C-alpha positions as CSV (number, residue, x, y, z in Angstrom):
1,X,0.0,0.0,0.0
2,X,1.1,3.5,-0.7
3,X,1.9,5.6,2.3
4,X,0.1,8.9,2.4
5,X,2.0,12.1,2.7
6,X,0.8,15.1,4.5
7,X,-0.2,18.2,2.6
8,X,3.0,20.0,3.7
9,X,5.3,17.3,2.4
10,X,3.9,17.4,-1.2
11,X,6.0,19.0,-3.8
12,X,4.3,21.8,-5.9
13,X,3.4,20.9,-9.5
14,X,2.9,22.9,-12.6
15,X,4.1,26.3,-13.8
16,X,4.2,27.8,-10.4
17,X,6.8,25.4,-9.1
18,X,9.9,27.3,-7.9
19,X,12.9,26.5,-10.0
20,X,15.4,29.1,-8.7
21,X,18.3,27.7,-6.6
22,X,17.9,27.8,-2.8
23,X,20.7,30.3,-2.4
24,X,19.2,32.7,-5.0
25,X,19.3,36.2,-3.3
26,X,17.9,38.4,-6.0
27,X,14.4,39.9,-6.1
28,X,11.4,38.1,-4.7
29,X,10.3,37.6,-8.3
30,X,11.7,34.2,-9.1
31,X,12.2,32.3,-12.4
32,X,8.9,30.5,-11.9
33,X,6.8,33.7,-11.9
34,X,8.3,35.0,-15.1
35,X,7.6,31.6,-16.7
36,X,4.1,31.6,-15.4
37,X,3.6,35.2,-16.7
38,X,4.9,34.2,-20.1
39,X,2.4,31.3,-20.2
40,X,-0.5,33.5,-19.1
41,X,0.5,36.1,-21.8
42,X,0.7,33.4,-24.5
43,X,-2.6,31.8,-23.6
44,X,-4.2,35.3,-23.4
45,X,-2.8,36.3,-26.8
46,X,-3.9,33.0,-28.4
47,X,-7.4,33.4,-27.0
48,X,-7.6,37.0,-28.3
49,X,-6.4,36.0,-31.8
50,X,-8.9,33.2,-32.0
51,X,-11.7,35.5,-30.8
52,X,-10.8,38.3,-33.2
53,X,-10.3,36.0,-36.2
54,X,-14.1,35.1,-36.3
55,X,-15.4,38.5,-35.3
56,X,-17.0,39.3,-38.7
57,X,-18.7,35.9,-39.0
58,X,-22.2,36.2,-40.5
59,X,-22.2,40.0,-41.1
60,X,-24.1,41.7,-42.5
61,X,-26.7,39.0,-41.8
62,X,-27.8,38.1,-38.3
63,X,-27.9,34.4,-37.4
64,X,-28.0,34.7,-33.6
65,X,-31.2,36.3,-32.2
66,X,-29.6,37.0,-28.9
67,X,-27.1,39.4,-30.4
68,X,-29.7,41.4,-32.3
69,X,-31.9,41.6,-29.2
70,X,-29.0,43.0,-27.2
71,X,-27.9,45.5,-29.9
72,X,-31.5,46.6,-30.6
73,X,-32.1,47.1,-26.9
74,X,-29.0,49.3,-26.6
75,X,-29.9,51.3,-29.6
76,X,-33.5,51.8,-28.3
77,X,-32.1,53.1,-25.0
78,X,-30.1,55.7,-26.9
79,X,-32.9,56.5,-29.3
80,X,-35.4,57.0,-26.4
81,X,-32.8,58.7,-24.2
82,X,-33.7,56.3,-21.5
83,X,-31.8,54.0,-19.2
84,X,-34.7,51.4,-19.3
85,X,-33.6,48.3,-21.2
86,X,-36.3,46.9,-23.6
87,X,-36.0,43.5,-22.0
88,X,-34.6,42.0,-18.8
89,X,-34.2,38.5,-20.3
90,X,-30.6,39.3,-20.9
91,X,-28.1,41.0,-18.5
92,X,-28.9,44.7,-18.5
93,X,-25.3,45.7,-17.7
94,X,-24.3,44.4,-21.2
95,X,-26.9,46.6,-22.8
96,X,-25.6,49.6,-20.9
97,X,-22.1,48.8,-22.1
98,X,-23.3,48.6,-25.7
99,X,-25.3,51.8,-25.3
100,X,-22.2,53.5,-24.0
101,X,-20.3,52.3,-27.0
102,X,-22.9,53.7,-29.3
103,X,-22.9,57.0,-27.5
104,X,-19.1,57.1,-28.0
105,X,-19.5,56.3,-31.6
106,X,-22.1,59.1,-32.0
107,X,-19.8,61.6,-30.3
108,X,-16.7,60.6,-32.4
109,X,-18.9,60.5,-35.5
110,X,-20.2,64.0,-34.8
111,X,-16.7,65.3,-34.1
112,X,-15.3,63.8,-37.3
113,X,-18.2,64.8,-39.5
114,X,-19.4,61.2,-40.0
115,X,-22.8,62.1,-38.6
116,X,-24.3,65.5,-38.8
117,X,-27.4,64.6,-36.8
118,X,-29.0,62.0,-34.6
119,X,-31.2,61.1,-37.6
120,X,-28.2,60.4,-39.7
121,X,-26.8,58.1,-37.0
122,X,-30.1,56.2,-36.8
123,X,-30.1,55.8,-40.6
124,X,-26.5,54.6,-40.4
125,X,-27.3,52.1,-37.7
126,X,-30.0,50.5,-39.8
127,X,-28.4,50.6,-43.2
128,X,-24.7,49.9,-42.6
129,X,-25.0,47.9,-39.4
130,X,-21.8,46.0,-39.6
131,X,-20.0,48.5,-37.4
132,X,-23.0,48.6,-35.0
133,X,-22.4,44.8,-34.4
134,X,-18.6,45.0,-34.5
135,X,-18.4,47.3,-31.5
136,X,-20.1,44.9,-29.0
137,X,-18.3,41.9,-30.6
138,X,-15.0,43.6,-29.9
139,X,-15.9,44.3,-26.3
140,X,-17.0,40.7,-25.7
141,X,-13.8,39.4,-27.3
142,X,-11.6,41.6,-25.2
143,X,-13.5,40.7,-22.0
144,X,-13.2,37.0,-22.8
145,X,-9.5,37.2,-23.5
146,X,-9.0,39.2,-20.3
147,X,-10.4,36.3,-18.3
148,X,-7.1,34.4,-18.3
149,X,-5.0,37.1,-16.6
150,X,-7.8,38.0,-14.2
151,X,-8.0,34.4,-13.1
152,X,-4.2,34.2,-12.7
153,X,-4.0,37.4,-10.7
154,X,-7.0,36.3,-8.6
155,X,-5.2,33.1,-7.7
156,X,-2.0,35.0,-6.9
157,X,-3.8,37.3,-4.5
158,X,-6.0,34.6,-3.0
159,X,-3.2,32.2,-2.5
160,X,-0.7,34.7,-1.2
161,X,1.6,34.6,-4.3
162,X,1.5,38.4,-4.6
163,X,3.1,38.7,-1.1
164,X,6.0,36.4,-1.9
165,X,4.6,33.2,-0.4
166,X,4.7,30.1,-2.5
167,X,1.8,27.8,-2.1
168,X,1.8,24.5,-3.9
169,X,-0.8,23.5,-6.5
170,X,-2.7,20.4,-5.7
171,X,-1.4,17.2,-7.2
172,X,-4.9,15.7,-7.4
173,X,-4.6,13.5,-4.3
174,X,-7.1,14.1,-1.5
175,X,-5.6,15.8,1.5
176,X,-6.1,14.2,4.9
């Protein structure tokens, strides 16, 4: 039978395993943290590239009714000058984000001469709506890609890594 080892005797596994020599006296940032940061950056970049690659899928046609409902709700909020979403079936915060993006597009369009009036912006939103759909798609892609570093930093803070402590990752065996 295999003898069980206590939790403190287990060796850490994975990218966060310290690999610096024991007599290493440089900064508290060791080799393992730069390796982990490199891996986090690589996974984040790969996720962002994959998300951005398919961003224009289906445009100018709409195949996903959820997307047109969210975009339409955000445009209605701006058109009615109201903070009341048209539906609460979907998260309202996302509609507020999209409405803010459209307000920013309107401001930039007015400053650059792209839109001379609110009516011209409305016409643009319904005639050439690829940009109207690309703004939210970009936001969702960026938020999705940012999930990887947020989870990594959350683990660092939660497990004490940010304060220089090194806590091992679980090796899959139950602790007793």
